[in-house]
HTML snippet that shows the backbone in 3Dmol.js (N, CA, C, O; Angstrom):
<script src="https://3Dmol.org/build/3Dmol-min.js"></script>
<div id="view" style="width:600px;height:400px;position:relative"></div>
<script>
const pdb = `
ATOM      1  N   MET A   1     112.952 -48.607  11.097  1.00  0.00           N
ATOM      2  CA  MET A   1     113.942 -49.655  11.366  1.00  0.00           C
ATOM      3  C   MET A   1     113.197 -50.893  11.858  1.00  0.00           C
ATOM      4  O   MET A   1     112.513 -50.834  12.879  1.00  0.00           O
ATOM      5  N   PRO A   2     113.317 -51.986  11.160  1.00  0.00           N
ATOM      6  CA  PRO A   2     112.593 -53.189  11.527  1.00  0.00           C
ATOM      7  C   PRO A   2     113.131 -53.809  12.824  1.00  0.00           C
ATOM      8  O   PRO A   2     114.329 -53.761  13.101  1.00  0.00           O
ATOM      9  N   VAL A   3     112.220 -54.387  13.606  1.00  0.00           N
ATOM     10  CA  VAL A   3     112.593 -55.039  14.861  1.00  0.00           C
ATOM     11  C   VAL A   3     113.016 -56.477  14.532  1.00  0.00           C
ATOM     12  O   VAL A   3     112.289 -57.201  13.851  1.00  0.00           O
ATOM     13  N   PRO A   4     114.199 -56.887  15.022  1.00  0.00           N
ATOM     14  CA  PRO A   4     114.650 -58.254  14.736  1.00  0.00           C
ATOM     15  C   PRO A   4     113.674 -59.311  15.264  1.00  0.00           C
ATOM     16  O   PRO A   4     112.978 -59.105  16.259  1.00  0.00           O
ATOM     17  N   GLU A   5     113.649 -60.434  14.571  1.00  0.00           N
ATOM     18  CA  GLU A   5     112.774 -61.524  14.961  1.00  0.00           C
ATOM     19  C   GLU A   5     113.157 -62.018  16.355  1.00  0.00           C
ATOM     20  O   GLU A   5     114.335 -62.217  16.653  1.00  0.00           O
ATOM     21  N   GLY A   6     112.158 -62.210  17.193  1.00  0.00           N
ATOM     22  CA  GLY A   6     112.404 -62.706  18.549  1.00  0.00           C
ATOM     23  C   GLY A   6     112.811 -61.609  19.535  1.00  0.00           C
ATOM     24  O   GLY A   6     113.141 -61.904  20.683  1.00  0.00           O
ATOM     25  N   PHE A   7     112.792 -60.380  19.109  1.00  0.00           N
ATOM     26  CA  PHE A   7     113.224 -59.252  19.961  1.00  0.00           C
ATOM     27  C   PHE A   7     112.372 -59.167  21.221  1.00  0.00           C
ATOM     28  O   PHE A   7     112.898 -59.095  22.331  1.00  0.00           O
ATOM     29  N   TRP A   8     111.036 -59.177  21.039  1.00  0.00           N
ATOM     30  CA  TRP A   8     110.150 -59.037  22.196  1.00  0.00           C
ATOM     31  C   TRP A   8     110.255 -60.235  23.131  1.00  0.00           C
ATOM     32  O   TRP A   8     110.244 -60.072  24.351  1.00  0.00           O
ATOM     33  N   LEU A   9     110.355 -61.407  22.580  1.00  0.00           N
ATOM     34  CA  LEU A   9     110.473 -62.606  23.408  1.00  0.00           C
ATOM     35  C   LEU A   9     111.731 -62.570  24.227  1.00  0.00           C
ATOM     36  O   LEU A   9     111.701 -62.870  25.421  1.00  0.00           O
ATOM     37  N   THR A  10     112.841 -62.209  23.612  1.00  0.00           N
ATOM     38  CA  THR A  10     114.122 -62.103  24.312  1.00  0.00           C
ATOM     39  C   THR A  10     114.054 -61.027  25.391  1.00  0.00           C
ATOM     40  O   THR A  10     114.544 -61.218  26.505  1.00  0.00           O
ATOM     41  N   LEU A  11     113.456 -59.919  25.056  1.00  0.00           N
ATOM     42  CA  LEU A  11     113.366 -58.823  26.018  1.00  0.00           C
ATOM     43  C   LEU A  11     112.546 -59.216  27.231  1.00  0.00           C
ATOM     44  O   LEU A  11     112.908 -58.882  28.360  1.00  0.00           O
ATOM     45  N   ILE A  12     111.441 -59.924  27.012  1.00  0.00           N
ATOM     46  CA  ILE A  12     110.581 -60.328  28.141  1.00  0.00           C
ATOM     47  C   ILE A  12     111.264 -61.398  28.986  1.00  0.00           C
ATOM     48  O   ILE A  12     111.238 -61.329  30.215  1.00  0.00           O
ATOM     49  N   THR A  13     111.877 -62.392  28.330  1.00  0.00           N
ATOM     50  CA  THR A  13     112.493 -63.479  29.099  1.00  0.00           C
ATOM     51  C   THR A  13     113.728 -63.011  29.871  1.00  0.00           C
ATOM     52  O   THR A  13     114.008 -63.538  30.947  1.00  0.00           O
ATOM     53  N   GLU A  14     114.458 -62.052  29.356  1.00  0.00           N
ATOM     54  CA  GLU A  14     115.655 -61.575  30.045  1.00  0.00           C
ATOM     55  C   GLU A  14     115.353 -60.508  31.085  1.00  0.00           C
ATOM     56  O   GLU A  14     116.031 -60.449  32.111  1.00  0.00           O
ATOM     57  N   HIS A  15     114.366 -59.675  30.852  1.00  0.00           N
ATOM     58  CA  HIS A  15     114.135 -58.535  31.726  1.00  0.00           C
ATOM     59  C   HIS A  15     112.781 -58.542  32.440  1.00  0.00           C
ATOM     60  O   HIS A  15     112.538 -57.696  33.301  1.00  0.00           O
ATOM     61  N   GLY A  16     111.924 -59.454  32.106  1.00  0.00           N
ATOM     62  CA  GLY A  16     110.639 -59.558  32.787  1.00  0.00           C
ATOM     63  C   GLY A  16     109.557 -58.762  32.102  1.00  0.00           C
ATOM     64  O   GLY A  16     109.805 -57.957  31.205  1.00  0.00           O
ATOM     65  N   PRO A  17     108.315 -59.026  32.570  1.00  0.00           N
ATOM     66  CA  PRO A  17     107.154 -58.380  31.935  1.00  0.00           C
ATOM     67  C   PRO A  17     107.085 -56.874  32.135  1.00  0.00           C
ATOM     68  O   PRO A  17     106.363 -56.195  31.404  1.00  0.00           O
ATOM     69  N   TRP A  18     107.810 -56.338  33.096  1.00  0.00           N
ATOM     70  CA  TRP A  18     107.768 -54.887  33.311  1.00  0.00           C
ATOM     71  C   TRP A  18     108.226 -54.107  32.080  1.00  0.00           C
ATOM     72  O   TRP A  18     107.850 -52.952  31.882  1.00  0.00           O
ATOM     73  N   VAL A  19     109.052 -54.770  31.251  1.00  0.00           N
ATOM     74  CA  VAL A  19     109.529 -54.117  30.021  1.00  0.00           C
ATOM     75  C   VAL A  19     108.344 -53.800  29.100  1.00  0.00           C
ATOM     76  O   VAL A  19     108.291 -52.725  28.501  1.00  0.00           O
ATOM     77  N   LEU A  20     107.399 -54.733  28.991  1.00  0.00           N
ATOM     78  CA  LEU A  20     106.220 -54.476  28.181  1.00  0.00           C
ATOM     79  C   LEU A  20     105.415 -53.295  28.745  1.00  0.00           C
ATOM     80  O   LEU A  20     104.894 -52.471  27.993  1.00  0.00           O
ATOM     81  N   LEU A  21     105.324 -53.231  30.061  1.00  0.00           N
ATOM     82  CA  LEU A  21     104.619 -52.125  30.686  1.00  0.00           C
ATOM     83  C   LEU A  21     105.271 -50.803  30.351  1.00  0.00           C
ATOM     84  O   LEU A  21     104.579 -49.830  30.050  1.00  0.00           O
ATOM     85  N   VAL A  22     106.591 -50.748  30.398  1.00  0.00           N
ATOM     86  CA  VAL A  22     107.316 -49.513  30.080  1.00  0.00           C
ATOM     87  C   VAL A  22     107.077 -49.109  28.644  1.00  0.00           C
ATOM     88  O   VAL A  22     106.801 -47.941  28.369  1.00  0.00           O
ATOM     89  N   PHE A  23     107.176 -50.059  27.714  1.00  0.00           N
ATOM     90  CA  PHE A  23     106.921 -49.732  26.301  1.00  0.00           C
ATOM     91  C   PHE A  23     105.470 -49.294  26.077  1.00  0.00           C
ATOM     92  O   PHE A  23     105.194 -48.380  25.300  1.00  0.00           O
ATOM     93  N   TYR A  24     104.552 -49.968  26.775  1.00  0.00           N
ATOM     94  CA  TYR A  24     103.144 -49.580  26.640  1.00  0.00           C
ATOM     95  C   TYR A  24     102.921 -48.171  27.127  1.00  0.00           C
ATOM     96  O   TYR A  24     102.243 -47.385  26.465  1.00  0.00           O
ATOM     97  N   LEU A  25     103.492 -47.830  28.301  1.00  0.00           N
ATOM     98  CA  LEU A  25     103.313 -46.493  28.844  1.00  0.00           C
ATOM     99  C   LEU A  25     103.966 -45.421  27.935  1.00  0.00           C
ATOM    100  O   LEU A  25     103.423 -44.330  27.762  1.00  0.00           O
ATOM    101  N   LEU A  26     105.112 -45.748  27.375  1.00  0.00           N
ATOM    102  CA  LEU A  26     105.747 -44.809  26.446  1.00  0.00           C
ATOM    103  C   LEU A  26     104.897 -44.620  25.202  1.00  0.00           C
ATOM    104  O   LEU A  26     104.773 -43.506  24.693  1.00  0.00           O
ATOM    105  N   PHE A  27     104.314 -45.701  24.713  1.00  0.00           N
ATOM    106  CA  PHE A  27     103.452 -45.626  23.521  1.00  0.00           C
ATOM    107  C   PHE A  27     102.228 -44.788  23.815  1.00  0.00           C
ATOM    108  O   PHE A  27     101.860 -43.944  22.997  1.00  0.00           O
ATOM    109  N   ARG A  28     101.576 -44.990  24.965  1.00  0.00           N
ATOM    110  CA  ARG A  28     100.397 -44.198  25.337  1.00  0.00           C
ATOM    111  C   ARG A  28     100.764 -42.721  25.523  1.00  0.00           C
ATOM    112  O   ARG A  28      99.997 -41.838  25.139  1.00  0.00           O
ATOM    113  N   ASP A  29     101.910 -42.459  26.100  1.00  0.00           N
ATOM    114  CA  ASP A  29     102.365 -41.082  26.269  1.00  0.00           C
ATOM    115  C   ASP A  29     102.571 -40.414  24.922  1.00  0.00           C
ATOM    116  O   ASP A  29     102.236 -39.242  24.745  1.00  0.00           O
ATOM    117  N   HIS A  30     103.117 -41.150  23.982  1.00  0.00           N
ATOM    118  CA  HIS A  30     103.309 -40.615  22.615  1.00  0.00           C
ATOM    119  C   HIS A  30     101.952 -40.330  21.947  1.00  0.00           C
ATOM    120  O   HIS A  30     101.790 -39.310  21.276  1.00  0.00           O
ATOM    121  N   GLN A  31     101.000 -41.220  22.131  1.00  0.00           N
ATOM    122  CA  GLN A  31      99.667 -40.992  21.568  1.00  0.00           C
ATOM    123  C   GLN A  31      99.031 -39.747  22.163  1.00  0.00           C
ATOM    124  O   GLN A  31      98.421 -38.963  21.436  1.00  0.00           O
ATOM    125  N   LYS A  32      99.159 -39.550  23.462  1.00  0.00           N
ATOM    126  CA  LYS A  32      98.603 -38.364  24.107  1.00  0.00           C
ATOM    127  C   LYS A  32      99.279 -37.087  23.598  1.00  0.00           C
ATOM    128  O   LYS A  32      98.612 -36.078  23.373  1.00  0.00           O
ATOM    129  N   ASP A  33     100.611 -37.134  23.417  1.00  0.00           N
ATOM    130  CA  ASP A  33     101.331 -35.994  22.842  1.00  0.00           C
ATOM    131  C   ASP A  33     100.816 -35.660  21.464  1.00  0.00           C
ATOM    132  O   ASP A  33     100.583 -34.491  21.159  1.00  0.00           O
ATOM    133  N   ASP A  34     100.631 -36.668  20.618  1.00  0.00           N
ATOM    134  CA  ASP A  34     100.121 -36.446  19.281  1.00  0.00           C
ATOM    135  C   ASP A  34      98.723 -35.833  19.293  1.00  0.00           C
ATOM    136  O   ASP A  34      98.424 -34.922  18.521  1.00  0.00           O
ATOM    137  N   ALA A  35      97.873 -36.348  20.182  1.00  0.00           N
ATOM    138  CA  ALA A  35      96.491 -35.813  20.276  1.00  0.00           C
ATOM    139  C   ALA A  35      96.534 -34.352  20.723  1.00  0.00           C
ATOM    140  O   ALA A  35      95.818 -33.512  20.179  1.00  0.00           O
ATOM    141  N   THR A  36      97.370 -34.054  21.708  1.00  0.00           N
ATOM    142  CA  THR A  36      97.482 -32.692  22.182  1.00  0.00           C
ATOM    143  C   THR A  36      98.009 -31.764  21.102  1.00  0.00           C
ATOM    144  O   THR A  36      97.518 -30.647  20.942  1.00  0.00           O
ATOM    145  N   ARG A  37      99.011 -32.228  20.360  1.00  0.00           N
ATOM    146  CA  ARG A  37      99.573 -31.422  19.275  1.00  0.00           C
ATOM    147  C   ARG A  37      98.522 -31.158  18.189  1.00  0.00           C
ATOM    148  O   ARG A  37      98.439 -30.048  17.664  1.00  0.00           O
ATOM    149  N   ASN A  38      97.742 -32.148  17.861  1.00  0.00           N
ATOM    150  CA  ASN A  38      96.682 -31.971  16.844  1.00  0.00           C
ATOM    151  C   ASN A  38      95.651 -30.962  17.296  1.00  0.00           C
ATOM    152  O   ASN A  38      95.215 -30.125  16.506  1.00  0.00           O
ATOM    153  N   ILE A  39      95.253 -31.026  18.561  1.00  0.00           N
ATOM    154  CA  ILE A  39      94.285 -30.081  19.089  1.00  0.00           C
ATOM    155  C   ILE A  39      94.857 -28.656  19.089  1.00  0.00           C
ATOM    156  O   ILE A  39      94.164 -27.710  18.712  1.00  0.00           O
ATOM    157  N   LEU A  40      96.093 -28.504  19.501  1.00  0.00           N
ATOM    158  CA  LEU A  40      96.717 -27.176  19.502  1.00  0.00           C
ATOM    159  C   LEU A  40      96.846 -26.610  18.107  1.00  0.00           C
ATOM    160  O   LEU A  40      96.629 -25.417  17.894  1.00  0.00           O
ATOM    161  N   ASN A  41      97.201 -27.460  17.149  1.00  0.00           N
ATOM    162  CA  ASN A  41      97.274 -26.999  15.738  1.00  0.00           C
ATOM    163  C   ASN A  41      95.922 -26.561  15.238  1.00  0.00           C
ATOM    164  O   ASN A  41      95.813 -25.541  14.558  1.00  0.00           O
ATOM    165  N   ARG A  42      94.885 -27.316  15.563  1.00  0.00           N
ATOM    166  CA  ARG A  42      93.539 -26.949  15.110  1.00  0.00           C
ATOM    167  C   ARG A  42      93.095 -25.635  15.781  1.00  0.00           C
ATOM    168  O   ARG A  42      92.511 -24.773  15.124  1.00  0.00           O
ATOM    169  N   ASN A  43      93.364 -25.486  17.050  1.00  0.00           N
ATOM    170  CA  ASN A  43      93.033 -24.240  17.747  1.00  0.00           C
ATOM    171  C   ASN A  43      93.767 -23.045  17.150  1.00  0.00           C
ATOM    172  O   ASN A  43      93.202 -21.955  17.055  1.00  0.00           O
ATOM    173  N   THR A  44      94.998 -23.237  16.754  1.00  0.00           N
ATOM    174  CA  THR A  44      95.750 -22.158  16.110  1.00  0.00           C
ATOM    175  C   THR A  44      95.111 -21.786  14.792  1.00  0.00           C
ATOM    176  O   THR A  44      94.992 -20.601  14.478  1.00  0.00           O
ATOM    177  N   GLU A  45      94.702 -22.762  14.019  1.00  0.00           N
ATOM    178  CA  GLU A  45      94.022 -22.492  12.724  1.00  0.00           C
ATOM    179  C   GLU A  45      92.765 -21.688  12.959  1.00  0.00           C
ATOM    180  O   GLU A  45      92.493 -20.733  12.232  1.00  0.00           O
ATOM    181  N   ILE A  46      91.997 -22.060  13.960  1.00  0.00           N
ATOM    182  CA  ILE A  46      90.739 -21.350  14.259  1.00  0.00           C
ATOM    183  C   ILE A  46      91.021 -19.915  14.688  1.00  0.00           C
ATOM    184  O   ILE A  46      90.327 -18.997  14.251  1.00  0.00           O
ATOM    185  N   ILE A  47      92.017 -19.707  15.527  1.00  0.00           N
ATOM    186  CA  ILE A  47      92.349 -18.366  15.978  1.00  0.00           C
ATOM    187  C   ILE A  47      92.802 -17.499  14.790  1.00  0.00           C
ATOM    188  O   ILE A  47      92.434 -16.327  14.711  1.00  0.00           O
ATOM    189  N   VAL A  48      93.582 -18.054  13.882  1.00  0.00           N
ATOM    190  CA  VAL A  48      94.015 -17.317  12.723  1.00  0.00           C
ATOM    191  C   VAL A  48      92.824 -16.925  11.854  1.00  0.00           C
ATOM    192  O   VAL A  48      92.767 -15.802  11.352  1.00  0.00           O
ATOM    193  N   GLU A  49      91.884 -17.832  11.675  1.00  0.00           N
ATOM    194  CA  GLU A  49      90.688 -17.533  10.887  1.00  0.00           C
ATOM    195  C   GLU A  49      89.847 -16.437  11.518  1.00  0.00           C
ATOM    196  O   GLU A  49      89.366 -15.539  10.828  1.00  0.00           O
ATOM    197  N   ILE A  50      89.673 -16.512  12.825  1.00  0.00           N
ATOM    198  CA  ILE A  50      88.898 -15.487  13.550  1.00  0.00           C
ATOM    199  C   ILE A  50      89.598 -14.145  13.447  1.00  0.00           C
ATOM    200  O   ILE A  50      88.949 -13.130  13.194  1.00  0.00           O
ATOM    201  N   THR A  51      90.912 -14.119  13.639  1.00  0.00           N
ATOM    202  CA  THR A  51      91.670 -12.883  13.538  1.00  0.00           C
ATOM    203  C   THR A  51      91.536 -12.273  12.151  1.00  0.00           C
ATOM    204  O   THR A  51      91.366 -11.061  12.023  1.00  0.00           O
ATOM    205  N   THR A  52      91.609 -13.085  11.129  1.00  0.00           N
ATOM    206  CA  THR A  52      91.468 -12.617   9.766  1.00  0.00           C
ATOM    207  C   THR A  52      90.070 -12.018   9.545  1.00  0.00           C
ATOM    208  O   THR A  52      89.947 -10.954   8.939  1.00  0.00           O
ATOM    209  N   LEU A  53      89.043 -12.677  10.020  1.00  0.00           N
ATOM    210  CA  LEU A  53      87.689 -12.157   9.890  1.00  0.00           C
ATOM    211  C   LEU A  53      87.544 -10.813  10.603  1.00  0.00           C
ATOM    212  O   LEU A  53      86.951  -9.882  10.059  1.00  0.00           O
ATOM    213  N   ILE A  54      88.068 -10.713  11.782  1.00  0.00           N
ATOM    214  CA  ILE A  54      87.990  -9.454  12.552  1.00  0.00           C
ATOM    215  C   ILE A  54      88.709  -8.348  11.801  1.00  0.00           C
ATOM    216  O   ILE A  54      88.169  -7.250  11.662  1.00  0.00           O
ATOM    217  N   ARG A  55      89.903  -8.608  11.319  1.00  0.00           N
ATOM    218  CA  ARG A  55      90.679  -7.599  10.600  1.00  0.00           C
ATOM    219  C   ARG A  55      89.958  -7.131   9.344  1.00  0.00           C
ATOM    220  O   ARG A  55      89.995  -5.946   9.012  1.00  0.00           O
ATOM    221  N   GLU A  56      89.308  -8.043   8.650  1.00  0.00           N
ATOM    222  CA  GLU A  56      88.601  -7.702   7.429  1.00  0.00           C
ATOM    223  C   GLU A  56      87.374  -6.823   7.728  1.00  0.00           C
ATOM    224  O   GLU A  56      86.985  -6.014   6.886  1.00  0.00           O
ATOM    225  N   ARG A  57      86.771  -6.967   8.891  1.00  0.00           N
ATOM    226  CA  ARG A  57      85.533  -6.240   9.189  1.00  0.00           C
ATOM    227  C   ARG A  57      85.774  -4.937   9.941  1.00  0.00           C
ATOM    228  O   ARG A  57      84.886  -4.088  10.009  1.00  0.00           O
ATOM    229  N   LEU A  58      86.950  -4.774  10.499  1.00  0.00           N
ATOM    230  CA  LEU A  58      87.224  -3.517  11.204  1.00  0.00           C
ATOM    231  C   LEU A  58      87.443  -2.409  10.188  1.00  0.00           C
ATOM    232  O   LEU A  58      88.025  -2.626   9.125  1.00  0.00           O
ATOM    233  N   PRO A  59      86.959  -1.201  10.538  1.00  0.00           N
ATOM    234  CA  PRO A  59      87.216  -0.090   9.618  1.00  0.00           C
ATOM    235  C   PRO A  59      88.703   0.261   9.581  1.00  0.00           C
ATOM    236  O   PRO A  59      89.395   0.212  10.598  1.00  0.00           O
ATOM    237  N   ARG A  60      89.169   0.613   8.400  1.00  0.00           N
ATOM    238  CA  ARG A  60      90.569   0.934   8.252  1.00  0.00           C
ATOM    239  C   ARG A  60      90.751   2.446   8.498  1.00  0.00           C
ATOM    240  O   ARG A  60      89.940   3.276   8.089  1.00  0.00           O
ATOM    241  N   ASP A  61      91.860   2.752   9.189  1.00  0.00           N
ATOM    242  CA  ASP A  61      92.164   4.194   9.405  1.00  0.00           C
ATOM    243  C   ASP A  61      92.672   4.793   8.102  1.00  0.00           C
ATOM    244  O   ASP A  61      93.583   4.268   7.463  1.00  0.00           O
ATOM    245  N   ARG A  62      92.058   5.898   7.732  1.00  0.00           N
ATOM    246  CA  ARG A  62      92.465   6.580   6.517  1.00  0.00           C
ATOM    247  C   ARG A  62      93.017   7.967   6.894  1.00  0.00           C
ATOM    248  O   ARG A  62      92.334   8.794   7.498  1.00  0.00           O
ATOM    249  N   VAL A  63      94.244   8.170   6.520  1.00  0.00           N
ATOM    250  CA  VAL A  63      94.893   9.453   6.814  1.00  0.00           C
ATOM    251  C   VAL A  63      94.742  10.354   5.606  1.00  0.00           C
ATOM    252  O   VAL A  63      95.005   9.935   4.479  1.00  0.00           O
ATOM    253  N   GLY A  64      94.312  11.609   5.836  1.00  0.00           N
ATOM    254  CA  GLY A  64      94.305  12.557   4.752  1.00  0.00           C
ATOM    255  C   GLY A  64      93.030  13.011   4.372  1.00  0.00           C
ATOM    256  O   GLY A  64      92.913  13.824   3.455  1.00  0.00           O
TER     257      GLY A  64
END
`;
const viewer = $3Dmol.createViewer("view");
viewer.addModel(pdb, "pdb");
viewer.setStyle({}, {cartoon: {color: "spectrum"}});
viewer.zoomTo();
viewer.render();
</script>
């Protein structure tokens, strides 16, 4: 959704510079969440790969 022209200027003049600080902090928080999510996804991929390797190398129980 595009931001209307003059949106930021109106926001700052009506509500003060703290509005920019709030948006900046929200933006940084979102970036940190994305970074954490990417790391957790990569860790999950590694754990799945290790589990697969272990299962392939363990001897299988044979009945009979």
